[in-house]
C-alpha positions in Angstrom: 21.9 -0.2 4.5 24.1 -3.0 3.1 22.4 -5.6 5.4 19.0 -4.4 4.2 20.0 -4.7 0.5 21.6 -8.1 1.2 18.3 -9.3 2.6 16.4 -8.0 -0.5 18.9 -9.7 -2.8 18.7 -13.0 -0.9 14.9 -12.9 -1.1 15.1 -12.4 -4.9 17.8 -15.1 -5.2 15.9 -17.7 -3.1 12.3 -17.0 -4.3 12.1 -17.3 -8.1 8.5 -16.1 -8.1 9.4 -12.8 -6.5 10.3 -9.6 -8.4 11.5 -6.5 -6.6 10.9 -3.0 -7.6 13.1 -0.6 -5.7 12.9 3.2 -6.2 16.5 4.3 -5.2 16.9 7.4 -3.1 18.9 10.2 -4.7 21.5 10.2 -1.9 24.8 9.3 -3.6 25.7 7.0 -0.7 22.4 5.1 -0.9 22.6 4.9 -4.6 26.2 3.5 -4.6 25.3 0.8 -2.1 22.0 -0.1 -3.8 23.5 -0.5 -7.2 26.4 -2.4 -5.8 24.2 -4.9 -3.9 21.1 -5.1 -6.1 22.0 -4.4 -9.8 22.6 -7.2 -12.2 19.7 -9.3 -11.0 17.0 -10.0 -13.7 14.1 -9.7 -11.1 15.3 -6.6 -9.2 14.3 -3.4 -10.9 16.0 -0.3 -9.7 14.1 2.9 -10.4 14.8 6.6 -9.9 12.6 8.1 -7.1 8.9 8.1 -8.2 6.0 10.5 -7.6 3.4 9.8 -5.0 0.7 8.6 -7.4 3.1 6.1 -9.0 4.1 4.8 -5.5 0.5 4.3 -4.6 -0.1 2.4 -7.8 2.9 0.2 -7.1 1.7 -0.5 -3.5 -1.8 -1.4 -4.8 -0.3 -3.9 -7.3 2.3 -5.4 -5.0 1.9 -8.5 -2.8 4.2 -7.4 0.0 6.1 -4.2 0.8 9.6 -3.9 2.3 10.6 -0.4 3.2 12.7 1.8 5.6 10.3 4.7 5.0 8.1 5.9 7.8 5.4 7.2 5.5 4.5 3.9 4.0 3.3 2.7 7.3 0.2 4.8 6.8 -0.3 3.8 3.2 0.0 0.0 3.1 -2.9 -0.8 5.5 -5.3 1.0 3.1 -4.4 -1.5 0.4 -4.2 -4.5 2.7 -0.5 -5.1 2.0 1.7 -6.3 4.8 4.7 -4.0 5.4 8.1 -5.3 6.6 9.6 -2.2 8.1 13.4 -2.3 7.9 14.0 0.0 10.9 14.7 -0.5 14.6 12.0 2.0 15.7 8.9 3.5 14.4 7.0 6.7 15.0 3.8 4.8 14.2 3.7 2.0 16.8 -0.1 1.7 16.3 0.6 0.0 12.9 2.8 -2.5 14.6 0.3 -3.1 17.4 -2.5 -3.6 14.8 -0.3 -6.2 13.1 -0.4 -4.3 9.8 3.4 -3.6 10.0 6.2 -5.9 11.1 9.1 -4.0 12.7 12.0 -6.2 11.3 15.0 -4.2 12.4 18.0 -3.7 10.0 19.7 -7.1 10.2 19.7 -9.2 7.1 18.5 -12.4 8.9 15.5 -10.7 10.6 14.4 -9.0 7.4 14.9 -12.2 5.3 13.2 -14.4 7.9 9.9 -12.5 8.2 9.8 -11.8 4.5 10.2 -15.5 3.7 7.6 -16.4 6.3 5.1 -13.9 4.7 5.8 -15.4 1.3 5.4 -19.0 2.4 2.8 -18.8 5.2 -0.6 -17.7 3.8 -2.1 -17.6 7.3 0.5 -15.1 8.6 0.2 -13.1 5.4 -3.6 -13.0 5.6 -3.5 -11.9 9.3 -1.3 -9.0 8.4 -3.1 -8.1 5.2 -6.5 -8.1 7.0 -5.3 -6.5 10.2 -7.3 -3.4 9.7 -6.1 0.2 9.3 -5.3 1.9 12.6 -5.2 5.3 10.9 -8.8 5.4 9.7 -11.5 3.7 7.7 -11.8 6.1 4.8 -15.0 7.6 6.2 -13.7 10.8 7.8 -15.1 13.1 5.3 -18.6 11.5 5.6 -18.4 11.9 9.4 -17.4 15.5 9.1 -20.3 16.3 6.8 -22.7 14.5 9.2 -21.2 16.4 12.2 -21.8 19.7 10.4 -25.3 18.6 9.4 -26.0 17.8 13.0 -24.6 21.0 14.2 -26.8 23.0 11.9 -29.9 20.9 12.7 -30.2 19.0 9.4 -29.9 15.6 11.1 -30.7 14.4 14.6 -27.9 12.0 15.4 -24.1 12.3 15.4 -22.2 9.8 13.3 -20.4 6.9 15.0 -16.8 7.3 15.9 -13.9 5.5 14.2 -13.0 2.5 16.3 -9.7 1.5 14.7 
């Protein structure tokens, strides 16, 4: 974790236009390291853990997301926000394959390098932001209604399938 926090600190130190909002896990070990590495910086804001609606609000208003959370891999493509995943593996490789998530590992240099590239290279940023959502297009409920309507004879044709 220290290397991940060092990368975050370096990003804030070297990019004066970047502010960091970091909800700190309740684990005493994580909190100790996070506060040791990240506190005292005027553009790094350490928060207590936040509720899901607040997290979604933060994602929607952010430019870029760095996380070691597996769950955010499914959320960030919805908002067209590139995700730098600070892990060595992922249970959602389709997000990496789709280029919506970059699997950066846990080393400071790899996390910093891809984050700096995303902050400085609008072409790379736009490719990731517009990669598409491998988990769906937001139309599942409409398709379900149409499938049921077809099943009961209200409409003739089945809806098209998701092609993500």
